[in-house]
All heavy atoms as TSV, in Angstrom:
chain	resi	resn	atom	element	x	y	z
A	1	MET	N	N	103.339	108.160	73.215
A	1	MET	CA	C	103.753	107.809	71.893
A	1	MET	C	C	102.645	106.920	71.290
A	1	MET	O	O	102.187	105.967	71.906
A	1	MET	CB	C	105.067	107.022	71.985
A	1	MET	CG	C	105.592	106.618	70.652
A	1	MET	SD	S	107.118	105.649	70.692
A	1	MET	CE	C	108.089	106.451	71.898
A	2	ASP	N	N	102.248	107.257	70.084
A	2	ASP	CA	C	101.197	106.526	69.428
A	2	ASP	C	C	101.722	105.186	68.893
A	2	ASP	O	O	102.807	105.127	68.317
A	2	ASP	CB	C	100.615	107.355	68.293
A	2	ASP	CG	C	99.362	106.761	67.685
A	2	ASP	OD1	O	98.574	106.180	68.461
A	2	ASP	OD2	O	99.171	106.870	66.470
A	3	ALA	N	N	100.976	104.105	69.130
A	3	ALA	CA	C	101.385	102.787	68.647
A	3	ALA	C	C	100.164	102.090	68.050
A	3	ALA	O	O	99.968	100.891	68.211
A	3	ALA	CB	C	101.953	101.963	69.799
A	4	SER	N	N	99.329	102.842	67.332
A	4	SER	CA	C	98.092	102.318	66.774
A	4	SER	C	C	98.363	101.519	65.501
A	4	SER	O	O	99.324	101.759	64.795
A	4	SER	CB	C	97.132	103.459	66.458
A	4	SER	OG	O	96.830	104.162	67.623
A	5	SER	N	N	97.487	100.551	65.236
A	5	SER	CA	C	97.582	99.740	64.042
A	5	SER	C	C	96.171	99.337	63.622
A	5	SER	O	O	95.477	98.648	64.399
A	5	SER	CB	C	98.442	98.503	64.295
A	5	SER	OG	O	98.434	97.670	63.171
A	6	GLY	N	N	95.745	99.754	62.463
A	6	GLY	CA	C	94.402	99.404	62.008
A	6	GLY	C	C	93.332	100.021	62.913
A	6	GLY	O	O	93.354	101.214	63.183
A	7	ASP	N	N	92.426	99.162	63.365
A	7	ASP	CA	C	91.325	99.657	64.242
A	7	ASP	C	C	91.761	99.731	65.705
A	7	ASP	O	O	91.015	100.231	66.535
A	7	ASP	CB	C	90.132	98.731	64.131
A	7	ASP	CG	C	89.475	98.833	62.758
A	7	ASP	OD1	O	89.616	99.883	62.119
A	7	ASP	OD2	O	88.829	97.853	62.350
A	8	GLN	N	N	92.925	99.219	66.020
A	8	GLN	CA	C	93.428	99.187	67.410
A	8	GLN	C	C	94.118	100.506	67.741
A	8	GLN	O	O	95.122	100.832	67.144
A	8	GLN	CB	C	94.406	98.015	67.587
A	8	GLN	CG	C	94.909	97.846	68.980
A	8	GLN	CD	C	93.929	97.129	69.862
A	8	GLN	OE1	O	92.754	97.431	69.901
A	8	GLN	NE2	N	94.419	96.166	70.584
A	9	ASN	N	N	93.560	101.275	68.691
A	9	ASN	CA	C	94.175	102.519	69.124
A	9	ASN	C	C	94.906	102.282	70.416
A	9	ASN	O	O	94.296	101.914	71.414
A	9	ASN	CB	C	93.101	103.597	69.310
A	9	ASN	CG	C	92.509	104.022	67.998
A	9	ASN	OD1	O	93.186	104.031	66.984
A	9	ASN	ND2	N	91.237	104.380	68.009
A	10	ARG	N	N	96.212	102.457	70.387
A	10	ARG	CA	C	97.040	102.233	71.583
A	10	ARG	C	C	98.039	103.344	71.736
A	10	ARG	O	O	98.378	104.022	70.777
A	10	ARG	CB	C	97.815	100.918	71.445
A	10	ARG	CG	C	96.992	99.695	71.698
A	10	ARG	CD	C	97.844	98.463	71.602
A	10	ARG	NE	N	97.887	98.120	70.177
A	10	ARG	CZ	C	98.895	97.563	69.568
A	10	ARG	NH1	N	99.988	97.293	70.208
A	10	ARG	NH2	N	98.850	97.286	68.291
A	11	HIS	N	N	98.508	103.504	72.956
A	11	HIS	CA	C	99.582	104.443	73.261
A	11	HIS	C	C	100.664	103.672	73.990
A	11	HIS	O	O	100.383	102.928	74.927
A	11	HIS	CB	C	99.075	105.604	74.111
A	11	HIS	CG	C	98.040	106.428	73.428
A	11	HIS	ND1	N	98.376	107.325	72.469
A	11	HIS	CD2	C	96.705	106.458	73.521
A	11	HIS	CE1	C	97.296	107.907	72.003
A	11	HIS	NE2	N	96.257	107.389	72.645
A	12	ARG	N	N	101.880	103.841	73.553
A	12	ARG	CA	C	103.017	103.190	74.200
A	12	ARG	C	C	103.495	104.125	75.314
A	12	ARG	O	O	103.732	105.294	75.084
A	12	ARG	CB	C	104.135	102.949	73.197
A	12	ARG	CG	C	105.299	102.182	73.766
A	12	ARG	CD	C	106.244	101.764	72.669
A	12	ARG	NE	N	105.575	100.804	71.773
A	12	ARG	CZ	C	105.676	100.817	70.453
A	12	ARG	NH1	N	106.408	101.722	69.849
A	12	ARG	NH2	N	105.039	99.932	69.733
A	13	LEU	N	N	103.591	103.566	76.514
A	13	LEU	CA	C	104.026	104.363	77.661
A	13	LEU	C	C	105.539	104.376	77.773
A	13	LEU	O	O	106.204	103.400	77.412
A	13	LEU	CB	C	103.427	103.811	78.960
A	13	LEU	CG	C	101.919	103.842	79.028
A	13	LEU	CD1	C	101.466	103.228	80.339
A	13	LEU	CD2	C	101.424	105.269	78.925
A	14	SER	N	N	106.057	105.446	78.288
A	14	SER	CA	C	107.489	105.553	78.512
A	14	SER	C	C	107.897	104.647	79.657
A	14	SER	O	O	107.208	104.583	80.692
A	14	SER	CB	C	107.865	107.002	78.857
A	14	SER	OG	O	109.207	107.073	79.264
A	15	ARG	N	N	108.980	103.918	79.505
A	15	ARG	CA	C	109.487	103.070	80.574
A	15	ARG	C	C	110.493	103.829	81.438
A	15	ARG	O	O	111.123	103.252	82.322
A	15	ARG	CB	C	110.116	101.820	79.998
A	15	ARG	CG	C	109.086	100.956	79.280
A	15	ARG	CD	C	109.660	99.663	78.908
A	15	ARG	NE	N	110.210	99.024	80.075
A	15	ARG	CZ	C	110.124	97.751	80.367
A	15	ARG	NH1	N	109.486	96.978	79.531
A	15	ARG	NH2	N	110.654	97.247	81.431
A	16	ALA	N	N	110.686	105.085	81.139
A	16	ALA	CA	C	111.624	105.898	81.910
A	16	ALA	C	C	111.064	106.146	83.304
A	16	ALA	O	O	109.889	105.971	83.561
A	16	ALA	CB	C	111.862	107.232	81.202
A	17	GLY	N	N	111.920	106.507	84.196
A	17	GLY	CA	C	111.494	106.827	85.542
A	17	GLY	C	C	112.178	105.925	86.554
A	17	GLY	O	O	113.072	105.157	86.220
A	18	ASN	N	N	111.742	106.012	87.769
A	18	ASN	CA	C	112.342	105.252	88.851
A	18	ASN	C	C	111.810	103.824	88.815
A	18	ASN	O	O	110.652	103.557	89.138
A	18	ASN	CB	C	112.010	105.938	90.179
A	18	ASN	CG	C	112.773	105.323	91.319
A	18	ASN	OD1	O	112.957	104.115	91.379
A	18	ASN	ND2	N	113.199	106.170	92.224
A	19	ARG	N	N	112.654	102.877	88.405
A	19	ARG	CA	C	112.232	101.512	88.250
A	19	ARG	C	C	111.855	100.872	89.599
A	19	ARG	O	O	110.976	100.024	89.660
A	19	ARG	CB	C	113.307	100.675	87.556
A	19	ARG	CG	C	113.709	101.162	86.172
A	19	ARG	CD	C	112.544	101.318	85.227
A	19	ARG	NE	N	111.794	100.090	85.047
A	19	ARG	CZ	C	110.534	100.042	84.677
A	19	ARG	NH1	N	109.859	101.133	84.431
A	19	ARG	NH2	N	109.918	98.886	84.535
A	20	ARG	N	N	112.524	101.242	90.666
A	20	ARG	CA	C	112.185	100.677	91.994
A	20	ARG	C	C	110.786	101.080	92.414
A	20	ARG	O	O	110.019	100.271	92.917
A	20	ARG	CB	C	113.186	101.127	93.034
A	20	ARG	CG	C	114.513	100.435	92.942
A	20	ARG	CD	C	115.408	100.874	94.061
A	20	ARG	NE	N	116.697	100.197	93.973
A	20	ARG	CZ	C	117.699	100.424	94.807
A	20	ARG	NH1	N	117.576	101.325	95.765
A	20	ARG	NH2	N	118.819	99.790	94.670
A	21	ILE	N	N	110.443	102.358	92.192
A	21	ILE	CA	C	109.113	102.831	92.567
A	21	ILE	C	C	108.070	102.166	91.670
A	21	ILE	O	O	107.014	101.728	92.144
A	21	ILE	CB	C	109.023	104.359	92.488
A	21	ILE	CG1	C	109.876	104.969	93.603
A	21	ILE	CG2	C	107.585	104.833	92.587
A	21	ILE	CD1	C	109.959	106.479	93.539
A	22	ASN	N	N	108.370	102.077	90.369
A	22	ASN	CA	C	107.407	101.427	89.457
A	22	ASN	C	C	107.175	99.970	89.851
A	22	ASN	O	O	106.048	99.486	89.818
A	22	ASN	CB	C	107.921	101.487	88.015
A	22	ASN	CG	C	107.826	102.886	87.451
A	22	ASN	OD1	O	107.145	103.743	87.983
A	22	ASN	ND2	N	108.547	103.130	86.368
A	23	ARG	N	N	108.232	99.254	90.236
A	23	ARG	CA	C	108.083	97.870	90.653
A	23	ARG	C	C	107.244	97.777	91.944
A	23	ARG	O	O	106.383	96.898	92.060
A	23	ARG	CB	C	109.451	97.225	90.871
A	23	ARG	CG	C	109.341	95.796	91.349
A	23	ARG	CD	C	110.687	95.089	91.343
A	23	ARG	NE	N	110.664	93.850	92.086
A	23	ARG	CZ	C	110.141	92.710	91.644
A	23	ARG	NH1	N	109.554	92.680	90.467
A	23	ARG	NH2	N	110.170	91.630	92.394
A	24	ALA	N	N	107.500	98.656	92.893
A	24	ALA	CA	C	106.749	98.641	94.136
A	24	ALA	C	C	105.250	98.886	93.881
A	24	ALA	O	O	104.391	98.205	94.447
A	24	ALA	CB	C	107.276	99.698	95.106
A	25	LEU	N	N	104.927	99.827	92.986
A	25	LEU	CA	C	103.540	100.095	92.649
A	25	LEU	C	C	102.899	98.894	91.954
A	25	LEU	O	O	101.722	98.564	92.214
A	25	LEU	CB	C	103.439	101.336	91.745
A	25	LEU	CG	C	103.792	102.663	92.398
A	25	LEU	CD1	C	103.864	103.752	91.350
A	25	LEU	CD2	C	102.806	103.005	93.483
A	26	HIS	N	N	103.658	98.227	91.084
A	26	HIS	CA	C	103.152	97.046	90.406
A	26	HIS	C	C	102.830	95.929	91.408
A	26	HIS	O	O	101.773	95.303	91.336
A	26	HIS	CB	C	104.174	96.577	89.378
A	26	HIS	CG	C	103.769	95.316	88.671
A	26	HIS	ND1	N	102.823	95.310	87.672
A	26	HIS	CD2	C	104.142	94.051	88.847
A	26	HIS	CE1	C	102.672	94.064	87.252
A	26	HIS	NE2	N	103.460	93.272	87.934
A	27	ILE	N	N	103.733	95.690	92.340
A	27	ILE	CA	C	103.524	94.647	93.342
A	27	ILE	C	C	102.306	94.973	94.212
A	27	ILE	O	O	101.505	94.091	94.508
A	27	ILE	CB	C	104.792	94.464	94.199
A	27	ILE	CG1	C	105.890	93.807	93.339
A	27	ILE	CG2	C	104.497	93.607	95.422
A	27	ILE	CD1	C	107.240	93.772	93.994
A	28	MET	N	N	102.130	96.236	94.572
A	28	MET	CA	C	100.968	96.617	95.361
A	28	MET	C	C	99.669	96.342	94.610
A	28	MET	O	O	98.691	95.858	95.190
A	28	MET	CB	C	101.039	98.085	95.750
A	28	MET	CG	C	102.078	98.393	96.807
A	28	MET	SD	S	102.041	100.047	97.492
A	28	MET	CE	C	102.238	101.060	96.081
A	29	ALA	N	N	99.659	96.629	93.294
A	29	ALA	CA	C	98.469	96.390	92.492
A	29	ALA	C	C	98.175	94.882	92.417
A	29	ALA	O	O	97.014	94.462	92.548
A	29	ALA	CB	C	98.636	96.959	91.097
A	30	ILE	N	N	99.198	94.053	92.233
A	30	ILE	CA	C	99.020	92.607	92.143
A	30	ILE	C	C	98.477	92.067	93.467
A	30	ILE	O	O	97.578	91.223	93.474
A	30	ILE	CB	C	100.351	91.924	91.778
A	30	ILE	CG1	C	100.808	92.318	90.378
A	30	ILE	CG2	C	100.229	90.406	91.887
A	30	ILE	CD1	C	99.850	91.941	89.281
A	31	VAL	N	N	98.971	92.562	94.573
A	31	VAL	CA	C	98.507	92.098	95.897
A	31	VAL	C	C	97.032	92.465	96.084
A	31	VAL	O	O	96.262	91.670	96.606
A	31	VAL	CB	C	99.381	92.716	97.011
A	31	VAL	CG1	C	98.761	92.517	98.382
A	31	VAL	CG2	C	100.776	92.097	96.983
A	32	LYS	N	N	96.626	93.633	95.603
A	32	LYS	CA	C	95.223	94.037	95.713
A	32	LYS	C	C	94.296	93.113	94.925
A	32	LYS	O	O	93.137	92.942	95.266
A	32	LYS	CB	C	95.036	95.487	95.210
A	32	LYS	CG	C	95.536	96.503	96.173
A	32	LYS	CD	C	94.684	96.547	97.385
A	32	LYS	CE	C	95.035	97.666	98.284
A	32	LYS	NZ	N	94.238	97.684	99.501
A	33	LEU	N	N	94.820	92.530	93.841
A	33	LEU	CA	C	93.981	91.662	93.012
A	33	LEU	C	C	93.821	90.268	93.599
A	33	LEU	O	O	92.922	89.529	93.230
A	33	LEU	CB	C	94.578	91.537	91.601
A	33	LEU	CG	C	94.544	92.812	90.774
A	33	LEU	CD1	C	95.206	92.550	89.419
A	33	LEU	CD2	C	93.126	93.312	90.590
A	34	ARG	N	N	94.695	89.864	94.506
A	34	ARG	CA	C	94.661	88.504	95.043
A	34	ARG	C	C	93.483	88.223	95.933
A	34	ARG	O	O	92.997	87.118	96.025
A	34	ARG	CB	C	95.945	88.230	95.848
A	34	ARG	CG	C	97.156	88.076	94.969
A	34	ARG	CD	C	98.340	87.707	95.784
A	34	ARG	NE	N	99.515	87.602	94.929
A	34	ARG	CZ	C	100.734	87.556	95.382
A	34	ARG	NH1	N	100.988	87.611	96.667
A	34	ARG	NH2	N	101.733	87.463	94.539
A	35	ARG	N	N	92.999	89.218	96.639
A	35	ARG	CA	C	91.888	89.058	97.564
A	35	ARG	C	C	90.688	89.877	97.103
A	35	ARG	O	O	90.811	90.741	96.254
A	35	ARG	CB	C	92.299	89.491	98.964
A	35	ARG	CG	C	93.551	88.794	99.427
A	35	ARG	CD	C	93.499	88.518	100.892
A	35	ARG	NE	N	94.770	87.930	101.286
A	35	ARG	CZ	C	94.853	86.761	101.844
A	35	ARG	NH1	N	93.772	86.090	102.139
A	35	ARG	NH2	N	96.026	86.271	102.179
A	36	ASP	N	N	89.551	89.640	97.679
A	36	ASP	CA	C	88.346	90.373	97.320
A	36	ASP	C	C	88.367	91.719	98.025
A	36	ASP	O	O	87.820	91.888	99.116
A	36	ASP	CB	C	87.099	89.572	97.721
A	36	ASP	CG	C	85.831	90.208	97.190
A	36	ASP	OD1	O	85.928	90.925	96.182
A	36	ASP	OD2	O	84.790	90.003	97.799
A	37	THR	N	N	89.044	92.676	97.405
A	37	THR	CA	C	89.189	94.008	97.968
A	37	THR	C	C	88.539	95.041	97.042
A	37	THR	O	O	88.092	94.714	95.947
A	37	THR	CB	C	90.680	94.377	98.105
A	37	THR	OG1	O	91.278	94.388	96.819
A	37	THR	CG2	C	91.423	93.393	99.004
A	38	GLU	N	N	88.518	96.257	97.474
A	38	GLU	CA	C	88.024	97.360	96.642
A	38	GLU	C	C	88.868	97.474	95.373
A	38	GLU	O	O	88.377	97.805	94.301
A	38	GLU	CB	C	88.050	98.688	97.419
A	38	GLU	CG	C	87.506	99.864	96.607
A	38	GLU	CD	C	86.043	99.693	96.188
A	38	GLU	OE1	O	85.260	99.089	96.937
A	38	GLU	OE2	O	85.702	100.158	95.090
A	39	GLY	N	N	90.154	97.168	95.488
A	39	GLY	CA	C	91.040	97.193	94.317
A	39	GLY	C	C	90.619	96.185	93.247
A	39	GLY	O	O	90.633	96.496	92.058
A	40	ARG	N	N	90.218	95.015	93.674
A	40	ARG	CA	C	89.758	93.997	92.708
A	40	ARG	C	C	88.465	94.427	92.058
A	40	ARG	O	O	88.265	94.249	90.862
A	40	ARG	CB	C	89.582	92.636	93.356
A	40	ARG	CG	C	89.164	91.589	92.340
A	40	ARG	CD	C	88.834	90.280	92.951
A	40	ARG	NE	N	90.051	89.502	93.131
A	40	ARG	CZ	C	90.081	88.258	93.584
A	40	ARG	NH1	N	88.970	87.665	93.916
A	40	ARG	NH2	N	91.219	87.625	93.717
A	41	ARG	N	N	87.561	95.013	92.849
A	41	ARG	CA	C	86.303	95.497	92.283
A	41	ARG	C	C	86.561	96.608	91.261
A	41	ARG	O	O	85.924	96.648	90.211
A	41	ARG	CB	C	85.369	95.949	93.402
A	41	ARG	CG	C	84.821	94.795	94.223
A	41	ARG	CD	C	83.762	95.229	95.198
A	41	ARG	NE	N	84.317	95.964	96.348
A	41	ARG	CZ	C	84.826	95.377	97.414
A	41	ARG	NH1	N	84.868	94.062	97.502
A	41	ARG	NH2	N	85.313	96.088	98.402
A	42	TYR	N	N	87.494	97.493	91.562
A	42	TYR	CA	C	87.851	98.549	90.630
A	42	TYR	C	C	88.426	97.965	89.329
A	42	TYR	O	O	88.054	98.374	88.231
A	42	TYR	CB	C	88.885	99.501	91.270
A	42	TYR	CG	C	89.354	100.596	90.356
A	42	TYR	CD1	C	88.583	101.726	90.177
A	42	TYR	CD2	C	90.547	100.480	89.657
A	42	TYR	CE1	C	88.995	102.740	89.336
A	42	TYR	CE2	C	90.970	101.488	88.808
A	42	TYR	CZ	C	90.194	102.610	88.664
A	42	TYR	OH	O	90.602	103.612	87.808
A	43	TYR	N	N	89.294	96.967	89.483
A	43	TYR	CA	C	89.910	96.293	88.331
A	43	TYR	C	C	88.824	95.668	87.459
A	43	TYR	O	O	88.836	95.815	86.227
A	43	TYR	CB	C	90.885	95.229	88.837
A	43	TYR	CG	C	91.507	94.380	87.762
A	43	TYR	CD1	C	92.591	94.845	87.023
A	43	TYR	CD2	C	91.060	93.101	87.491
A	43	TYR	CE1	C	93.180	94.078	86.042
A	43	TYR	CE2	C	91.657	92.309	86.513
A	43	TYR	CZ	C	92.715	92.811	85.787
A	43	TYR	OH	O	93.300	92.036	84.823
A	44	ARG	N	N	87.860	94.996	88.063
A	44	ARG	CA	C	86.781	94.363	87.299
A	44	ARG	C	C	85.887	95.401	86.606
A	44	ARG	O	O	85.399	95.160	85.498
A	44	ARG	CB	C	85.943	93.478	88.201
A	44	ARG	CG	C	86.751	92.330	88.779
A	44	ARG	CD	C	85.969	91.055	88.771
A	44	ARG	NE	N	86.684	90.000	89.470
A	44	ARG	CZ	C	87.352	89.054	88.805
A	44	ARG	NH1	N	87.379	89.054	87.523
A	44	ARG	NH2	N	87.971	88.110	89.479
A	45	ARG	N	N	85.684	96.565	87.238
A	45	ARG	CA	C	84.922	97.624	86.600
A	45	ARG	C	C	85.639	98.136	85.372
A	45	ARG	O	O	85.013	98.427	84.346
A	45	ARG	CB	C	84.642	98.769	87.575
A	45	ARG	CG	C	83.569	98.496	88.583
A	45	ARG	CD	C	83.074	99.753	89.281
A	45	ARG	NE	N	84.115	100.572	89.843
A	45	ARG	CZ	C	84.573	100.486	91.095
A	45	ARG	NH1	N	84.042	99.582	91.926
A	45	ARG	NH2	N	85.495	101.304	91.531
A	46	ARG	N	N	86.956	98.265	85.466
A	46	ARG	CA	C	87.755	98.711	84.309
A	46	ARG	C	C	87.656	97.701	83.186
A	46	ARG	O	O	87.552	98.075	82.022
A	46	ARG	CB	C	89.234	98.905	84.666
A	46	ARG	CG	C	89.551	99.987	85.679
A	46	ARG	CD	C	89.266	101.374	85.158
A	46	ARG	NE	N	87.985	101.821	85.709
A	46	ARG	CZ	C	87.170	102.703	85.175
A	46	ARG	NH1	N	87.462	103.318	84.090
A	46	ARG	NH2	N	86.050	103.005	85.730
A	47	LEU	N	N	87.715	96.419	83.492
A	47	LEU	CA	C	87.580	95.378	82.455
A	47	LEU	C	C	86.198	95.439	81.812
A	47	LEU	O	O	86.078	95.329	80.591
A	47	LEU	CB	C	87.816	93.990	83.053
A	47	LEU	CG	C	89.228	93.623	83.479
A	47	LEU	CD1	C	89.254	92.248	84.101
A	47	LEU	CD2	C	90.198	93.726	82.323
A	48	ALA	N	N	85.162	95.635	82.640
A	48	ALA	CA	C	83.810	95.714	82.112
A	48	ALA	C	C	83.616	96.956	81.233
A	48	ALA	O	O	82.777	96.955	80.341
A	48	ALA	CB	C	82.811	95.747	83.264
A	49	ALA	N	N	84.441	97.980	81.471
A	49	ALA	CA	C	84.355	99.206	80.671
A	49	ALA	C	C	85.090	99.070	79.341
A	49	ALA	O	O	85.126	100.031	78.567
A	49	ALA	CB	C	84.927	100.388	81.466
A	50	GLY	N	N	85.680	97.904	79.114
A	50	GLY	CA	C	86.327	97.668	77.837
A	50	GLY	C	C	87.839	97.811	77.827
A	50	GLY	O	O	88.459	97.753	76.767
A	51	LYS	N	N	88.431	98.011	78.990
A	51	LYS	CA	C	89.897	98.111	79.060
A	51	LYS	C	C	90.517	96.739	78.929
A	51	LYS	O	O	89.887	95.729	79.265
A	51	LYS	CB	C	90.344	98.705	80.395
A	51	LYS	CG	C	89.818	100.103	80.674
A	51	LYS	CD	C	90.539	101.112	79.818
A	51	LYS	CE	C	90.091	102.519	80.198
A	51	LYS	NZ	N	90.615	103.499	79.292
A	52	THR	N	N	91.745	96.663	78.429
A	52	THR	CA	C	92.471	95.403	78.396
A	52	THR	C	C	92.966	95.114	79.808
A	52	THR	O	O	93.006	96.013	80.667
A	52	THR	CB	C	93.681	95.483	77.449
A	52	THR	OG1	O	94.623	96.415	77.966
A	52	THR	CG2	C	93.252	95.880	76.029
A	53	PRO	N	N	93.313	93.863	80.101
A	53	PRO	CA	C	93.817	93.558	81.463
A	53	PRO	C	C	94.998	94.413	81.883
A	53	PRO	O	O	95.078	94.856	83.031
A	53	PRO	CB	C	94.199	92.069	81.361
A	53	PRO	CG	C	93.273	91.527	80.321
A	53	PRO	CD	C	93.131	92.637	79.316
A	54	MET	N	N	95.943	94.683	80.961
A	54	MET	CA	C	97.070	95.535	81.339
A	54	MET	C	C	96.661	96.972	81.585
A	54	MET	O	O	97.186	97.633	82.478
A	54	MET	CB	C	98.177	95.471	80.273
A	54	MET	CG	C	99.062	94.262	80.386
A	54	MET	SD	S	99.775	94.003	82.036
A	54	MET	CE	C	100.906	95.366	82.109
A	55	GLU	N	N	95.719	97.494	80.794
A	55	GLU	CA	C	95.230	98.858	81.009
A	55	GLU	C	C	94.505	98.947	82.342
A	55	GLU	O	O	94.667	99.943	83.077
A	55	GLU	CB	C	94.315	99.278	79.871
A	55	GLU	CG	C	95.016	99.538	78.575
A	55	GLU	CD	C	94.054	99.784	77.430
A	55	GLU	OE1	O	92.920	99.248	77.451
A	55	GLU	OE2	O	94.444	100.491	76.510
A	56	ALA	N	N	93.733	97.933	82.693
A	56	ALA	CA	C	93.004	97.922	83.955
A	56	ALA	C	C	93.988	97.836	85.131
A	56	ALA	O	O	93.818	98.516	86.147
A	56	ALA	CB	C	92.029	96.760	84.003
A	57	LEU	N	N	95.034	97.033	84.975
A	57	LEU	CA	C	96.039	96.914	86.040
A	57	LEU	C	C	96.780	98.249	86.193
A	57	LEU	O	O	97.035	98.688	87.314
A	57	LEU	CB	C	97.011	95.805	85.687
A	57	LEU	CG	C	98.111	95.510	86.729
A	57	LEU	CD1	C	97.479	95.067	88.039
A	57	LEU	CD2	C	99.050	94.467	86.218
A	58	ARG	N	N	97.096	98.881	85.093
A	58	ARG	CA	C	97.783	100.177	85.132
A	58	ARG	C	C	96.910	101.214	85.817
A	58	ARG	O	O	97.407	102.044	86.585
A	58	ARG	CB	C	98.129	100.603	83.714
A	58	ARG	CG	C	99.121	101.722	83.625
A	58	ARG	CD	C	99.477	102.034	82.180
A	58	ARG	NE	N	100.062	100.882	81.514
A	58	ARG	CZ	C	99.573	100.349	80.405
A	58	ARG	NH1	N	98.515	100.824	79.826
A	58	ARG	NH2	N	100.186	99.317	79.851
A	59	ALA	N	N	95.611	101.166	85.569
A	59	ALA	CA	C	94.690	102.121	86.211
A	59	ALA	C	C	94.622	101.890	87.710
A	59	ALA	O	O	94.512	102.841	88.488
A	59	ALA	CB	C	93.296	102.006	85.602
A	60	LEU	N	N	94.707	100.620	88.109
A	60	LEU	CA	C	94.666	100.282	89.530
A	60	LEU	C	C	95.894	100.845	90.204
A	60	LEU	O	O	95.859	101.406	91.250
A	60	LEU	CB	C	94.616	98.783	89.728
A	60	LEU	CG	C	94.643	98.264	91.164
A	60	LEU	CD1	C	93.458	98.801	91.955
A	60	LEU	CD2	C	94.640	96.763	91.168
């Protein structure tokens, strides 16, 4: 779903789906960011590529 405004191009993601699985995936991503892991390096590369912190976390 498009949620753009002015020069900001965004897409709103559907919150539908299995909330337990989504929460488990979110927790796994957060744990990967706590230590110096490949996940954190990937997250930092996404930020350097111009992604917002939430977009980078979602990609992780």
